[in-house]
PyMOL Python script that loads the backbone (N, CA, C, O; Angstrom):
from pymol import cmd

cmd.read_pdbstr("""\
ATOM      1  N   MET A   1       1.015  -5.750  -5.686  1.00  0.00           N
ATOM      2  CA  MET A   1       0.799  -6.045  -6.687  1.00  0.00           C
ATOM      3  C   MET A   1      -0.731  -5.691  -6.688  1.00  0.00           C
ATOM      4  O   MET A   1      -1.190  -6.093  -7.757  1.00  0.00           O
ATOM      5  N   SER A   2      -1.579  -5.177  -6.022  1.00  0.00           N
ATOM      6  CA  SER A   2      -3.238  -4.811  -5.799  1.00  0.00           C
ATOM      7  C   SER A   2      -2.129  -3.685  -6.050  1.00  0.00           C
ATOM      8  O   SER A   2      -1.076  -4.305  -6.198  1.00  0.00           O
ATOM      9  N   GLY A   3      -1.879  -2.280  -6.166  1.00  0.00           N
ATOM     10  CA  GLY A   3      -1.676  -1.379  -6.576  1.00  0.00           C
ATOM     11  C   GLY A   3      -0.253  -0.507  -6.945  1.00  0.00           C
ATOM     12  O   GLY A   3       0.768  -1.131  -6.657  1.00  0.00           O
ATOM     13  N   GLY A   4      -0.065   0.679  -7.468  1.00  0.00           N
ATOM     14  CA  GLY A   4       1.412   0.717  -8.052  1.00  0.00           C
ATOM     15  C   GLY A   4       1.875   1.688  -6.905  1.00  0.00           C
ATOM     16  O   GLY A   4       2.995   2.084  -6.581  1.00  0.00           O
ATOM     17  N   PHE A   5       0.504   1.955  -6.362  1.00  0.00           N
ATOM     18  CA  PHE A   5       1.112   2.935  -4.941  1.00  0.00           C
ATOM     19  C   PHE A   5       1.757   1.809  -4.000  1.00  0.00           C
ATOM     20  O   PHE A   5       2.938   1.733  -3.663  1.00  0.00           O
ATOM     21  N   ALA A   6       0.705   0.955  -3.657  1.00  0.00           N
ATOM     22  CA  ALA A   6       1.072   0.042  -2.288  1.00  0.00           C
ATOM     23  C   ALA A   6       3.309  -0.477  -2.742  1.00  0.00           C
ATOM     24  O   ALA A   6       4.211  -0.534  -1.907  1.00  0.00           O
ATOM     25  N   ALA A   7       3.391  -0.662  -3.863  1.00  0.00           N
ATOM     26  CA  ALA A   7       4.663  -1.079  -4.533  1.00  0.00           C
ATOM     27  C   ALA A   7       5.776  -0.332  -3.978  1.00  0.00           C
ATOM     28  O   ALA A   7       6.808  -0.808  -3.506  1.00  0.00           O
ATOM     29  N   PRO A   8       5.476   0.815  -4.078  1.00  0.00           N
ATOM     30  CA  PRO A   8       6.682   1.014  -2.911  1.00  0.00           C
ATOM     31  C   PRO A   8       6.624   1.733  -1.862  1.00  0.00           C
ATOM     32  O   PRO A   8       7.582   2.433  -1.538  1.00  0.00           O
ATOM     33  N   GLY A   9       5.162   1.672  -0.942  1.00  0.00           N
ATOM     34  CA  GLY A   9       5.609   1.089   0.352  1.00  0.00           C
ATOM     35  C   GLY A   9       5.700   0.307   1.387  1.00  0.00           C
ATOM     36  O   GLY A   9       6.000   0.293   2.580  1.00  0.00           O
ATOM     37  N   ALA A  10       5.037  -0.881  -0.199  1.00  0.00           N
ATOM     38  CA  ALA A  10       5.766  -2.094   0.694  1.00  0.00           C
ATOM     39  C   ALA A  10       6.732  -2.467   0.855  1.00  0.00           C
ATOM     40  O   ALA A  10       6.816  -3.689   0.977  1.00  0.00           O
ATOM     41  N   GLY A  11       7.674  -1.855   0.926  1.00  0.00           N
ATOM     42  CA  GLY A  11       9.534  -2.833   0.384  1.00  0.00           C
ATOM     43  C   GLY A  11       9.618  -1.564   1.395  1.00  0.00           C
ATOM     44  O   GLY A  11      10.730  -1.378   1.888  1.00  0.00           O
ATOM     45  N   LYS A  12       8.843  -0.896   1.671  1.00  0.00           N
ATOM     46  CA  LYS A  12       9.852  -0.063   2.485  1.00  0.00           C
ATOM     47  C   LYS A  12       8.325   0.083   4.037  1.00  0.00           C
ATOM     48  O   LYS A  12       8.522  -0.829   4.839  1.00  0.00           O
ATOM     49  N   ALA A  13       7.353   0.770   4.359  1.00  0.00           N
ATOM     50  CA  ALA A  13       7.057   0.309   5.475  1.00  0.00           C
ATOM     51  C   ALA A  13       6.725  -1.845   5.720  1.00  0.00           C
ATOM     52  O   ALA A  13       7.253  -2.654   6.483  1.00  0.00           O
ATOM     53  N   GLY A  14       5.571  -2.008   4.575  1.00  0.00           N
ATOM     54  CA  GLY A  14       5.276  -3.470   4.247  1.00  0.00           C
ATOM     55  C   GLY A  14       3.853  -3.324   3.695  1.00  0.00           C
ATOM     56  O   GLY A  14       3.349  -2.220   3.486  1.00  0.00           O
ATOM     57  N   ARG A  15       3.015  -4.888   3.392  1.00  0.00           N
ATOM     58  CA  ARG A  15       2.658  -4.862   2.481  1.00  0.00           C
ATOM     59  C   ARG A  15       1.199  -4.730   3.863  1.00  0.00           C
ATOM     60  O   ARG A  15       0.147  -4.568   3.245  1.00  0.00           O
ATOM     61  N   ASN A  16       0.952  -4.759   5.313  1.00  0.00           N
ATOM     62  CA  ASN A  16       0.228  -4.996   5.970  1.00  0.00           C
ATOM     63  C   ASN A  16      -0.518  -3.241   6.000  1.00  0.00           C
ATOM     64  O   ASN A  16      -1.722  -3.068   6.190  1.00  0.00           O
ATOM     65  N   GLN A  17       0.785  -1.727   5.706  1.00  0.00           N
ATOM     66  CA  GLN A  17       0.669  -1.307   6.618  1.00  0.00           C
ATOM     67  C   GLN A  17      -0.495  -0.305   5.409  1.00  0.00           C
ATOM     68  O   GLN A  17      -1.507   0.383   5.542  1.00  0.00           O
ATOM     69  N   THR A  18       0.630  -0.866   3.956  1.00  0.00           N
ATOM     70  CA  THR A  18       0.471  -0.028   2.954  1.00  0.00           C
ATOM     71  C   THR A  18      -0.688  -0.528   2.333  1.00  0.00           C
ATOM     72  O   THR A  18      -1.506   0.381   2.195  1.00  0.00           O
ATOM     73  N   ILE A  19      -1.015  -1.414   1.981  1.00  0.00           N
ATOM     74  CA  ILE A  19      -2.345  -2.172   1.365  1.00  0.00           C
ATOM     75  C   ILE A  19      -3.217  -1.342   2.686  1.00  0.00           C
ATOM     76  O   ILE A  19      -4.038  -0.528   2.265  1.00  0.00           O
ATOM     77  N   MET A  20      -3.151  -1.428   3.788  1.00  0.00           N
ATOM     78  CA  MET A  20      -4.410  -0.184   4.795  1.00  0.00           C
ATOM     79  C   MET A  20      -4.258   1.123   3.808  1.00  0.00           C
ATOM     80  O   MET A  20      -4.551   1.084   2.613  1.00  0.00           O
ATOM     81  N   THR A  21      -3.944   1.851   4.233  1.00  0.00           N
ATOM     82  CA  THR A  21      -3.583   3.497   4.300  1.00  0.00           C
ATOM     83  C   THR A  21      -4.014   3.560   2.452  1.00  0.00           C
ATOM     84  O   THR A  21      -4.445   4.696   2.253  1.00  0.00           O
ATOM     85  N   GLY A  22      -4.026   2.979   1.510  1.00  0.00           N
ATOM     86  CA  GLY A  22      -3.943   2.833  -0.345  1.00  0.00           C
ATOM     87  C   GLY A  22      -5.776   2.539  -0.307  1.00  0.00           C
ATOM     88  O   GLY A  22      -6.744   3.192  -0.698  1.00  0.00           O
ATOM     89  N   ALA A  23      -5.547   0.813   0.583  1.00  0.00           N
ATOM     90  CA  ALA A  23      -7.454   0.889   0.375  1.00  0.00           C
ATOM     91  C   ALA A  23      -8.099   2.844   1.542  1.00  0.00           C
ATOM     92  O   ALA A  23      -9.067   3.465   1.104  1.00  0.00           O
ATOM     93  N   ALA A  24      -7.784   3.062   2.081  1.00  0.00           N
ATOM     94  CA  ALA A  24      -8.471   4.561   2.976  1.00  0.00           C
ATOM     95  C   ALA A  24      -8.453   5.671   1.800  1.00  0.00           C
ATOM     96  O   ALA A  24      -9.097   6.690   1.552  1.00  0.00           O
ATOM     97  N   ALA A  25      -7.400   4.964   1.207  1.00  0.00           N
ATOM     98  CA  ALA A  25      -6.898   7.216   0.234  1.00  0.00           C
ATOM     99  C   ALA A  25      -7.704   6.531  -1.037  1.00  0.00           C
ATOM    100  O   ALA A  25      -8.660   7.206  -1.420  1.00  0.00           O
ATOM    101  N   ALA A  26      -7.534   5.641  -1.553  1.00  0.00           N
ATOM    102  CA  ALA A  26      -8.958   5.240  -2.611  1.00  0.00           C
ATOM    103  C   ALA A  26     -10.355   5.350  -1.838  1.00  0.00           C
ATOM    104  O   ALA A  26     -11.017   6.386  -1.899  1.00  0.00           O
ATOM    105  N   SER A  27     -10.701   4.418  -1.231  1.00  0.00           N
ATOM    106  CA  SER A  27     -11.883   4.979  -0.962  1.00  0.00           C
ATOM    107  C   SER A  27     -12.021   6.277  -0.376  1.00  0.00           C
ATOM    108  O   SER A  27     -13.140   6.738  -0.153  1.00  0.00           O
TER     109      SER A  27
END
""", "prot")
cmd.dss("prot")
cmd.show_as("cartoon", "prot")
cmd.util.cbc("prot")
cmd.orient("prot")
């Protein structure tokens, strides 16, 4: 819900990993 890119990843890999990856990519 934090970001669109996190929606698909959260369901498969997990919210923790998705948020970390998304934050790094966004930064």
